[in-house]
N, C-alpha and C positions, 0 to 999 in steps of 0.2 A: 321526647316525640309524644304527641298529642296516640290514646288507643287506638282513634275509631280513625286517624291516618294510614295506620299502614292496609288493613283490609280494602277500602280504600282505594290505594293506589293499587293493593292486587288485581279491583279488580275494573281496574282504569286502563294497565298496559298493556293486558292483550290487544286492543284496538286503537291505541296510540296509531301505528302504520297503516290502518284504512283512514284513521283520522285525518292525519299528512297529506296524505297523499285525497282524501278528499279537497281538502281545503289549499292544494296547491292551484293554484289556476290555471284552466282547460281551454285559454284561449290560445289565437295560432301565435306565437312572438311575432314583433316587428323582424324581419331582416334586412340589411344593408343592399339588396339587390339595385337591379339596372330600373331604370321608370318603368318601362313596361309593367313589370310585377307587382309595383305599387298597388293601380287597378283592379289589379286578380286578391290583390292581399286585405284593402281595403272593402272591397263585396266582403271575400270570406270572414276576416272580420268585424261588420257588420250579418251579418248572414246567420254565426254564431253567438254576435247580441244580441239577435233578436229573438233565435231560439230559447236563452237563458234569460229572456225575461216573460216568455212566453210558460219559463217553467218556472221559472219565478210567483207570475199571476196563476199556476197552477195551485205548487204549492200552497201560497196565502191564503189560496180558496180554500185549502183541507184545513189549515190553522186557523181560518175562524166558523167551520161548521164544528174544529174540534170545542175550539173553545164556546159556542153555542151550547156543546152537547158539555160544557163542562158546567158553566153556569148555569144552567136549567138543574142540575144536578146539585148543585150548590144550594138553589134558590126552595130546591124539596129539602133538602136536608138543614136550613136553615129555619124551613117553616115547623120542621118534627119539632128540632131544638126548644123549639118555640112556646111547641104546643107542653115537649113535657116540662120544659121550666116554669111556664105558668101552673105544671100539675104538681110539680114542689115546692112552687110557690102556695100553690091552695093546702096543702097537706103540712108547711110550717107553720101557717094564723091557725088552721083548724089543733094542730099539735101544743101550740100557743095559747089556742082560748079552751083547752081543756084544759093545761096547766093549771091555767088562772083559776080556772075552775076548781080542779081539785086540789092550789091553793089556800082559795077560798072556805069548802068544806073542811078542809084538814084546820085551818084558826075556827072555821066559827065556833065551833065543842069550850076550844079554851077560853074565849070569851064573853062564853054564856056559863061558865062557870065561876 
């Protein structure tokens, strides 16, 4: 078994009960009753669906806001990383030029002799 699986399972197992309770459908189940209860049952189910749809809309809006903040942070981090990369490339170019100059200076007295 992979070594990371055991700590992951230990972290997840305490929350399984709450995950299952959230995942169980919260809507009214259809019962086989008389026809007069059908309209009230349908009305109750419609109300529950409308409530769930409005909650989903709220959650989607919150997720969109979080995603917008995350994307902005990623763009800022990418700009910082790009500036650091440019600086590193500049240092590499300077080091290469200095190495070439040092090599030329080192070999110059040998060719003069």
